C-alpha positions in Angstrom: -15.1 19.3 33.2 -11.2 18.0 33.8 -9.4 15.1 35.0 -7.2 15.3 38.2 -4.6 13.0 39.1 -3.7 13.0 42.6 -0.2 11.8 43.5 0.6 10.7 47.1 0.9 8.4 50.1 -0.9 9.8 52.6 -4.7 8.6 52.8 -6.0 11.7 54.6 -4.3 13.9 51.8 -5.7 11.9 48.8 -9.0 12.0 50.1 -9.2 15.5 51.0 -8.1 16.3 48.0 -10.9 14.5 45.5 -13.4 16.1 48.1 -12.0 19.4 47.0 -12.1 18.8 43.0 -14.9 16.4 43.5 -17.4 19.3 44.4 -16.6 21.4 41.4 -17.2 18.6 39.5 -14.0 16.9 38.4 -13.1 13.5 38.0 -10.9 12.2 40.1 -7.7 9.5 40.2 -5.4 8.8 43.0 -2.9 7.0 43.2 -0.3 5.7 46.7 3.0 5.9 45.6 4.8 6.5 42.4 4.3 4.0 39.8 0.9 3.5 40.2 0.5 7.4 39.7 3.1 7.1 36.7 0.4 4.0 35.4 -2.7 6.0 36.0 -1.3 9.4 34.4 -0.7 6.9 31.0 -4.9 6.9 31.2 -4.6 10.7 29.7 -5.3 13.1 32.4 -5.2 17.1 32.5 -3.4 18.0 36.5 -1.3 15.5 38.3 -1.3 16.9 42.2 2.7 15.4 42.7 4.3 14.8 46.1 8.2 14.8 46.0 8.4 12.3 49.0 7.1 8.9 47.8 7.3 5.6 49.3 8.4 4.4 46.2 10.5 7.1 44.7 11.3 11.0 44.1 9.0 12.4 42.7 11.0 15.6 41.4 12.8 12.4 39.1 9.3 11.3 37.6 8.4 15.1 36.7 9.5 15.1 33.3 7.9 11.4 32.5 4.4 12.5 34.1 4.8 16.2 31.8 4.6 13.4 28.8 2.6 12.0 30.1 -1.1 11.5 27.0 -2.3 15.5 26.8 0.6 16.6 28.3 -1.1 17.4 32.1 0.5 20.3 34.1 2.1 19.0 37.4 1.5 20.9 40.2 3.7 19.9 43.6 1.8 19.9 46.7 5.0 19.1 49.7 5.4 19.0 52.7 9.3 20.2 52.3 9.9 23.9 52.9 13.3 24.4 50.9 14.2 27.0 47.9 16.2 25.2 46.0 13.4 21.9 45.4 11.0 24.3 44.6 13.6 26.0 41.9 14.4 22.3 40.9 11.2 21.4 40.5 9.8 24.9 38.7 12.6 24.5 36.7 11.8 21.2 35.5 8.1 22.3 33.4 5.7 22.1 37.1 3.1 24.5 37.3 3.1 25.7 40.5 4.6 24.6 43.9 2.4 24.1 46.9 3.8 23.6 51.1 1.5 21.5 53.2 -1.0 22.3 55.1 -2.3 24.4 51.7 -6.4 25.9 52.3 -8.8 24.8 50.0 -8.9 28.7 48.2 -4.4 27.6 47.3 -5.9 24.4 45.8 -8.4 25.6 43.5 -6.6 28.9 43.2 -3.8 26.8 41.3 -6.4 24.4 39.9 -8.5 26.9 37.9 -5.2 29.2 36.4 -3.6 25.8 35.4 -6.7 24.6 33.2 -6.9 28.2 32.1 -3.6 28.3 30.7 -4.3 24.2 29.5 -7.8 26.1 27.3 -6.4 29.5 26.5 -3.1 26.4 24.4 -5.8 24.6 23.4 -7.6 27.5 21.5 -4.8 29.0 20.4 -2.5 26.1 19.4 -0.5 26.2 16.2 1.3 23.7 13.8 4.5 23.2 16.0 7.8 23.0 13.6 10.0 20.3 12.9 12.7 21.2 15.6 16.4 19.4 13.8 18.1 17.5 16.9 21.0 17.3 15.1 24.0 15.0 16.7 21.4 15.4 20.7 20.3 11.1 21.0 17.2 9.9 22.5 14.2 9.9 23.9 13.9 10.0 27.3 11.6 12.8 29.3 13.8 14.5 30.5 16.1 15.1 27.2 12.3 15.5 24.9 11.7 18.3 27.8 15.6 19.9 27.4 14.6 19.8 23.3 11.4 21.5 23.8 13.1 24.0 25.6 15.8 24.5 22.6 13.0 24.1 20.1 11.1 27.8 22.3 14.8 29.1 22.8 15.2 28.7 18.3 12.3 31.2 17.6 13.4 33.9 20.1 16.4 36.3 19.8 16.9 36.0 23.4 20.1 35.3 25.6 20.1 31.6 26.0 22.1 30.1 29.1 22.8 26.8 29.1 23.1 24.0 32.2 24.5 20.9 32.6 27.6 18.9 34.4 30.4 18.2 32.2 29.9 16.1 29.3 25.9 16.1 29.0 26.0 17.6 25.5 26.5 21.8 26.1 27.8 22.5 22.9 25.2 20.3 20.8 21.8 22.4 22.4 24.0 25.3 21.2 25.0 24.0 17.6 20.9 23.2 17.7 19.0 26.0 18.9 21.5 28.0 16.2 20.6 25.8 13.0 17.0 25.9 14.6 17.3 29.8 14.2 16.1 32.8 12.1 20.7 33.0 12.2 20.7 29.6 11.1 22.4 30.9 7.7 25.0 33.4 9.8 28.6 31.4 11.5 28.2 29.7 15.2 31.8 30.7 16.9 32.9 29.4 19.4 34.6 31.2 23.3 35.8 28.5 25.4 36.5 31.0 28.3 38.2 27.6 30.2 41.5 27.6 28.1 42.4 31.3 27.5 44.5 34.2 30.6 42.0 37.2 30.7 44.6 39.5 28.5 44.6 36.7 25.8 40.7 36.2 26.1 39.8 39.9 25.5 42.1 39.3 22.3 40.2 36.6 21.1 36.7 37.8 22.3 36.9 41.7 20.8 40.4 41.1 18.3 43.6 44.1 18.7 44.7 46.6 16.5 48.7 46.4 15.3 51.2 47.8 17.7 48.3 46.5 20.5 51.3 45.0 22.3 54.2 43.2 22.0 53.5 40.3 19.4 50.5 41.5 18.1 52.5 42.1 13.9 48.9 43.3 12.2 45.6 44.0 12.8 43.0 40.8 14.6 39.5 40.5 14.1 37.5 39.1 17.4 35.5 35.9 17.8 32.6 38.7 18.4 33.0 40.4 15.0 33.5 36.3 13.7 29.6 36.2 15.3 28.3 39.4 13.7 25.0 37.9 12.2 25.3 34.7 13.8 25.5 32.8 17.5 28.4 33.4 19.5 28.8 30.6 22.0 30.6 31.1 25.5 31.3 28.0 26.7 31.9 27.5 30.8 30.8 31.3 31.3 31.4 30.5 34.6 35.7 31.0 33.8 35.1 34.6 32.5 37.5 36.9 34.6 36.0 39.4 36.7 37.6 42.5 34.9 36.2 40.9 31.2 32.5 40.2 32.9 31.8 44.3 32.8 33.0 44.7 29.6 31.2 42.2 27.9 28.5 43.2 29.5 28.3 46.0 27.5 28.9 44.4 24.3 26.2 42.4 24.9 23.9 45.4 26.1 24.7 47.6 22.8 26.4 45.4 20.4 29.0 47.3 20.3 32.9 47.0 20.9 36.4 48.3 21.3 39.1 46.1 19.8 42.2 46.4 22.0 45.1 49.2 21.2 42.0 50.9 19.0 40.4 54.3 19.3 36.9 53.1 17.7 34.7 51.1 18.9 32.6 48.2 16.5 29.4 47.1 16.1 28.6 43.5 15.5 25.1 42.0 15.3 24.9 38.6 17.0 22.9 36.6 19.4 24.2 35.2 23.0 24.4 31.1 24.0 26.5 30.9 26.9 27.0 27.8 28.7 28.4 26.8 32.1 28.5 23.6 34.8 28.8 26.1 37.6 26.6 27.7 39.7 26.1 30.6 39.2 24.0 32.1 41.6 26.2 30.5 44.2 29.2 32.3 42.2 27.4 36.1 42.7 26.9 35.2 45.9 30.2 35.0 46.7 31.2 37.8 45.2 33.1 36.2 42.0 30.3 36.8 38.8 28.5 40.3 38.2 24.6 39.7 38.7 23.5 41.8 36.3 25.5 39.8 34.0 23.6 36.6 34.8 20.7 38.6 34.8 21.6 38.9 31.0 22.9 35.8 30.6 19.8 33.8 31.4 16.5 35.9 29.7 15.8 31.9 29.0 17.5 29.0 31.0 18.0 25.3 29.4 19.0 22.5 31.9 20.6 19.6 30.3 20.0 16.0 31.5 22.4 14.1 33.3 23.0 11.0 31.6 21.8 8.7 34.9 18.5 10.6 34.4 18.3 9.0 30.9 18.5 5.6 31.4 16.5 4.8 28.1 18.8 6.5 26.2 21.7 5.4 27.1 21.5 1.8 25.2 20.5 4.0 22.2 23.7 6.4 22.7 26.2 3.6 23.4 24.5 1.9 19.5 25.1 4.9 18.1 28.9 5.8 19.4 29.5 1.8 18.7 28.8 2.5 15.0 30.7 5.3 15.1 33.5 3.8 16.2 33.5 0.9 14.0 33.8 3.6 10.6 36.1 5.2 12.2 38.1 2.8 12.2 36.6 0.6 8.9 35.8 -2.4 11.6 32.3 -4.5 10.5 29.2 -3.1 13.0 28.4 -4.4 15.9 26.0 -5.6 18.1 25.5 -5.0 22.9 24.9 -8.2 23.7 22.2 -8.0 26.5 24.6 -8.5 29.4 26.7 -5.2 27.7 23.7 -2.9 27.8 22.9 -4.7 31.2 26.1 -2.4 32.6 26.2 0.2 30.3 22.5 0.7 31.9 23.9 0.2 35.4 26.7 2.4 35.2 26.2 6.1 37.0 28.4 8.1 33.9 29.5 11.0 35.8 31.3 11.7 32.6 27.5 11.8 30.6 27.9 11.7 27.1 31.1 12.2 26.2 32.3 9.6 28.8 29.9 7.6 26.9 31.4 8.0 23.5 34.5 7.4 24.6 34.6 4.4 26.4 32.3 2.6 23.5 35.3 3.9 21.1 37.6 1.6 23.5 34.8 -1.2 23.6 34.9 -1.1 19.9 39.0 -1.3 19.7 38.9 -4.1 22.2 36.3 -5.8 20.4 38.3 -5.8 17.4 36.6 -8.1 14.6 34.8 -9.7 16.8 30.9 -9.3 15.7 29.3 -8.9 18.9 30.2 -6.1 22.2 30.4 -7.9 25.7 31.1 -6.7 29.2 34.6 -7.7 29.0 35.6 -5.5 26.2 34.3 -2.6 28.6 37.0 -0.6 30.7 38.3 -2.3 34.4 36.8 0.9 36.0 33.5 1.1 34.3 32.6 -3.1 34.8 33.8 -3.0 38.5 31.7 -0.3 39.9 29.0 -2.1 38.8 29.7 -5.4 40.4 27.4 -5.0 43.5 24.6 -3.8 41.1 22.0 -6.5 40.7 23.8 -8.8 42.9 21.5 -11.3 45.1 21.8 -10.6 49.1 23.6 -13.3 51.2 20.6 -15.2 53.2 19.6 -13.8 56.5 18.5 -15.7 59.2 14.7 -14.0 59.5 14.3 -11.7 62.4 12.2 -12.7 65.7 8.8 -10.8 65.0 8.0 -8.4 68.1 5.7 -8.5 70.3 2.1 -7.7 68.7 1.8 -5.6 71.6 5.4 -4.0 71.7 5.6 -0.4 70.6 7.1 0.2 66.7 8.2 3.3 66.0 5.8 4.7 63.2 7.3 3.6 58.8 8.0 7.4 58.8 10.4 7.9 61.5 11.8 4.9 59.9 12.7 7.0 56.7 13.4 10.0 58.2 16.5 8.0 60.6 17.7 6.2 57.9 17.6 8.9 55.4 19.7 11.1 57.9 22.0 8.2 58.6 22.9 8.0 54.8 23.0 11.6 54.2 25.4 12.2 57.1 27.9 9.3 55.9 28.0 10.5 52.4 28.7 14.8 54.1 31.1 12.6 55.9 32.6 11.0 53.4 33.3 14.7 50.8 33.5 16.5 53.5 30.4 18.0 52.5 31.8 18.6 49.0 28.4 19.1 47.5 29.0 18.2 43.8 31.2 15.2 44.6 28.1 14.4 47.0 25.7 14.1 43.5 28.4 12.2 41.8 28.9 9.5 44.2 24.8 9.4 45.1 23.8 9.6 42.0 21.1 12.6 42.8 21.1 15.9 41.4 22.9 19.2 43.2 19.2 20.6 44.3 18.1 17.2 45.9 21.1 17.0 47.9 20.2 20.2 49.8 16.8 19.6 49.6 17.6 16.0 51.5 20.0 17.6 53.9 17.4 20.1 54.9 15.0 17.6 55.6 17.7 15.9 57.5 18.8 19.1 59.3 22.3 18.3 58.1 23.6 22.0 57.9 25.9 22.4 55.4 29.3 23.3 54.9 29.4 27.4 54.7 26.0 26.7 57.5 28.9 25.4 60.2 
């Protein structure tokens, strides 16, 4: 039978699920918090029932790490939160199911049975996993490993891929890795940056033009769609594609036929599309600025890339890589990173992600010059200042007088709810309900911001 781990801070939930699954003959482990749950998952389990709101952390942030535990357990989220943003974020992270409390025994047993059947079928049909060349994607954190698994699966298909992530997380590197591991690896990898071109220029860049098509067209020009024949066409910042071109490109994507500007004859191109964006395309479709039918075609496969703040263990690896690269570029001896330096770069939230880290490490190497070790003093001032308060011991405060033993005391759940609401209300006031900015300041993902706002009963600006 299976080994099942239940991670929930509610003792009644733990005991109820233990009886429910124990009666089916399964071995059941329990944990009252995230830290204890991660530790027990390392012993090897088949299925994990995970609550999202735990005393020592947000369950969302641990899904990748729990999935990477021995045996690769399936994660079934069991939560009292009632919001679609949390469900979307959870299922995108690779969870098997998302169940809202209270759940009937039949729902719980059905979900468990389907997860175990999936694991049984997966073991029976398991084939050797082809080696995946990640190229310049550096890191071994659960979050980036999850993304690399999705890239490997995408490389085995011809389906369109949509790579999602904040600015600087490495979306083009992901697209290159998919191309390099695909059957089209010998074909061209063609990049189109949709954010840097006007509508009229972008049409010519994509489809090409013939001589005399417009003023300055002194000869025929081959467009990038044609250049991508037999290879991969990478549309970077696809959310910036002008509305008029969205319609024409949808037809090109469907039929792989296009017409150069000024030409009366169509041409064909056998390309595979990978697109990327840091924008919320679903919100854009609701606002009428992005075609929903094009979005459906773009995201046959969807790969979210984690921000650097969710990849703690990768920061020093990346810092060492960029340090060595900068040292070689400037013909300096390679340098070590001091322990103090590692603490600072790990504590920093990196709003510009991997791209920002690369620039900062280049600056640090230049500042260190011929010194053999990089210290925090070699970092740019904004990085050092932002981490000053982190890890600083707090001033000793007088111990409050405890209330009488018979005095009423607020429950922990009510206190936590009150403090959460105060925090997120202050965050919204500071950001004027700018959710992306709130995400950057708080270090939480955009779906997590929406989830916490819903839980605290704070309306978003669009709902006000």
